[in-house]
C-alpha positions in Angstrom: 116.5 126.2 127.0 113.9 129.0 125.9 111.1 127.3 124.0 110.7 130.2 121.4 114.2 129.7 120.6 113.3 125.8 119.5 110.4 127.2 117.4 112.3 128.1 114.2 114.4 125.0 114.3 111.3 122.6 114.8 109.7 124.2 111.9 112.7 124.0 109.7 113.0 120.5 110.7 109.3 119.8 109.8 109.7 121.1 106.6 112.5 118.8 105.8 110.8 115.7 107.2 107.5 116.8 105.4 109.4 117.2 102.0 110.8 113.7 102.4 107.3 112.6 103.2 105.6 114.4 100.5 107.9 113.0 97.7 107.6 109.4 99.0 104.0 109.8 99.3 103.4 111.7 95.5 105.2 108.4 94.1 103.2 106.0 96.3 99.9 107.8 95.2 101.0 108.3 91.3 101.3 104.3 91.3 98.3 103.5 93.0 96.1 106.4 91.2 97.5 105.0 87.9 97.5 101.2 88.2 95.4 100.6 91.6 98.6 98.7 93.0 99.9 99.2 96.6 103.6 99.2 96.1 105.0 97.6 99.2 108.6 97.9 97.8 108.5 101.6 97.8 110.6 102.2 100.7 113.4 99.7 99.1 113.6 102.2 96.2 114.2 105.1 98.7 116.8 102.8 100.2 118.6 102.4 96.7 118.5 106.0 95.9 120.3 106.5 99.3 123.0 103.9 98.6 123.7 105.2 95.1 124.1 108.9 96.7 126.7 107.1 99.3 128.6 105.4 96.5 128.5 108.0 93.9 128.7 111.0 96.2 130.5 110.1 99.1 132.9 107.5 97.7 133.5 108.3 94.2 133.1 112.2 94.7 130.6 112.5 91.8 129.0 116.0 91.9 125.8 115.7 93.7 123.6 117.0 90.9 125.0 114.1 88.5 124.3 112.0 91.7 120.6 112.6 91.4 120.6 111.9 87.8 122.5 108.4 88.4 119.8 107.7 90.8 117.1 108.5 88.4 118.3 106.4 85.9 119.4 103.3 88.0 115.8 103.4 89.8 113.7 104.2 86.7 115.1 101.4 84.6 114.8 99.0 87.6 111.2 100.1 88.5 110.2 99.8 84.7 111.9 96.3 84.8 110.1 95.1 88.0 106.6 96.5 86.7 107.2 94.4 83.4 108.4 91.3 85.1 106.9 90.9 88.3 103.9 93.3 88.4 102.4 93.1 85.0 101.7 89.5 85.0 99.7 90.1 88.3 98.0 93.3 87.6 94.5 92.0 87.3 94.9 90.4 90.7 95.3 93.1 93.5 96.1 90.9 96.3 98.7 89.0 94.3 100.1 92.2 93.2 100.5 93.1 96.7 102.1 90.2 97.8 104.5 90.4 95.0 105.5 93.8 95.7 106.0 92.6 99.2 108.5 89.9 97.8 110.3 92.4 95.9 110.7 94.6 99.0 112.2 91.4 101.0 114.5 90.7 98.1 115.7 94.2 97.5 116.1 94.8 101.6 117.9 91.5 102.1 120.0 91.8 99.0 121.4 95.5 100.3 121.9 93.5 103.7 123.9 90.8 101.9 126.1 93.2 99.9 126.5 96.3 101.7 126.1 94.9 105.7 123.7 96.1 108.4 126.0 99.1 109.8 124.8 102.5 109.2 127.2 104.7 107.0 127.0 108.4 107.4 127.4 110.7 104.4 128.7 114.5 104.4 126.7 117.4 103.8 126.1 118.7 100.2 126.1 122.1 101.6 128.3 123.2 104.6 127.7 126.2 106.8 124.8 128.1 108.9 122.2 130.4 107.6 121.2 133.2 109.5 117.6 134.5 109.5 117.2 137.5 111.9 117.5 135.8 115.1 117.2 132.3 114.1 120.0 129.9 112.8 119.5 126.9 110.5 121.5 124.6 108.9 122.4 125.3 105.3 122.3 121.6 104.3 118.7 121.5 105.6 117.8 124.5 103.8 119.0 122.9 100.6 117.0 119.8 101.0 113.9 121.9 101.1 114.6 123.7 98.3 115.6 120.8 96.1 112.5 118.9 97.1 110.4 121.9 96.2 112.4 122.0 92.7 111.5 118.0 92.1 107.8 118.5 93.3 107.5 121.6 91.1 109.2 119.8 88.2 106.7 116.9 88.6 103.9 119.0 88.8 104.8 120.8 85.2 105.4 117.3 83.7 102.0 116.0 84.7 100.2 119.2 83.5 101.9 120.0 80.5 103.6 117.1 78.9 101.6 114.8 76.7 102.5 111.8 79.0 101.8 113.4 82.1 98.2 114.2 80.9 97.9 110.4 79.8 98.9 109.4 83.2 96.3 111.6 84.7 93.5 110.5 82.2 94.5 106.8 82.9 94.1 107.6 86.5 90.6 109.3 86.3 89.1 106.5 83.8 91.3 103.9 82.0 88.4 102.8 79.8 87.7 106.4 78.7 91.5 106.8 78.1 91.6 103.9 76.0 88.9 105.2 73.9 90.9 108.2 73.7 93.9 106.6 72.1 95.9 106.4 75.2 98.4 103.6 75.3 97.9 102.2 78.7 100.2 99.3 78.4 102.9 101.8 77.8 101.8 104.5 80.5 101.8 101.6 83.2 105.5 100.9 83.6 106.4 104.6 82.7 104.3 105.3 86.1 105.5 102.9 88.0 109.0 104.1 87.1 108.5 107.6 87.7 106.8 106.7 91.2 109.9 104.9 92.6 112.2 107.3 91.1 110.8 110.0 93.3 111.2 107.8 96.1 114.9 107.5 95.0 115.1 111.2 94.9 114.0 111.4 98.4 116.4 108.9 99.3 119.1 111.1 97.6 118.4 114.2 99.3 118.0 112.7 102.6 121.1 110.3 102.8 123.2 113.1 104.2 120.8 113.8 107.0 120.2 110.4 108.1 122.6 107.7 107.9 122.5 104.7 104.9 121.6 101.4 105.9 119.5 98.2 104.2 116.8 99.4 106.8 116.4 103.2 106.1 113.3 102.7 103.8 111.2 101.2 106.3 110.0 104.5 108.0 109.6 106.7 105.1 107.5 103.9 103.7 105.4 103.7 106.5 104.8 107.3 107.0 104.3 107.8 103.1 101.5 105.2 103.7 99.8 107.2 106.3 100.3 110.4 104.3 98.5 108.9 101.3 95.5 107.7 103.3 95.3 111.3 105.2 95.8 113.1 102.0 93.4 111.0 99.8 94.5 108.0 97.7 95.3 108.7 94.2 95.8 112.7 95.2 98.9 114.2 94.3 98.1 117.5 96.1 96.8 115.7 99.2 100.0 113.5 99.2 101.9 117.0 99.6 99.8 118.7 102.0 99.5 115.4 104.2 103.4 115.1 104.0 103.8 118.5 105.2 101.3 118.1 108.2 102.7 114.8 109.3 106.3 116.4 108.9 105.4 119.4 111.1 103.5 117.1 113.7 106.5 114.8 113.8 109.1 117.6 114.3 107.1 119.7 116.9 105.8 116.5 118.8 109.5 115.1 118.9 110.8 118.5 120.0 108.4 119.1 122.9 106.9 116.1 123.7 109.1 113.2 122.9 109.2 110.8 120.0 106.7 108.4 121.3 104.3 110.9 121.9 104.9 112.7 118.5 104.3 109.4 116.6 100.8 108.9 119.1 99.8 112.5 118.0 100.5 112.0 114.2 97.9 108.9 114.2 95.4 110.8 116.5 95.4 113.5 113.8 95.0 111.2 111.0 92.0 109.6 112.7 90.3 112.6 113.6 90.6 114.0 110.1 89.5 110.7 108.5 86.4 110.6 110.9 85.3 114.0 109.5 86.8 113.1 105.9 86.8 109.6 105.2 88.3 110.0 101.5 91.1 112.1 103.1 92.0 115.7 102.8 91.7 116.2 99.1 90.4 112.3 98.0 87.1 112.1 96.0 84.4 109.8 97.4 84.0 106.4 95.1 80.9 106.9 93.0 
């Protein structure tokens, strides 16, 4: 097969995978940046979003736009509740809070395994057909994922920049004590930030459910890659999460296409190590004072 013919498809797949990693990493980075908590259950909220998509869209034939809103509502409420019940009592102890989120991950994954079984479940595409751009032919469903993810990331950026709550979350992330002095209700911001963070993971799960199959273990790889992306982009940096997600997605797609999956994973880690040797704080991270 002509190598040049594979380049556009590999680029498209890289954008799809990168968009998923970016959404996951933005949510992960938001929680860490605001609350200084590593949420090891982040991948399970991706899994919940994918199951919500499977049942509402594939089984009950709910319109896909409404499916996304249902996933946002379900995961948002669940995330706020978990922050209130599990994370809040342990917030001052970083190690205990990390272990607690790991426990939440185990409970959610095994709960899904108990109720839904281990077999992967395929989902139909949201958009069918092919798109012709010059000599290149692309799947319309994958272009839809890229466009939808871009809209979500753009909406999140506007929310963080323009809304009162978004500005309050940025203030808490920069300096919690200064935010308190300015009248920010930090106790209200924490569950809100946690809920938004896991909602972004759920939206990634909804968008990727037609691309990949749905199962209780579907969130494991996105969670691992999101963690790598956050380290690469810079802990707590939202732009870094987007840039890192796209970079990792492109390396994974082109590496898997031309070198194989195992080599692609090695190449990803090699690039991450090389960048961190030059910029220990990540691509857009700031050094601690």
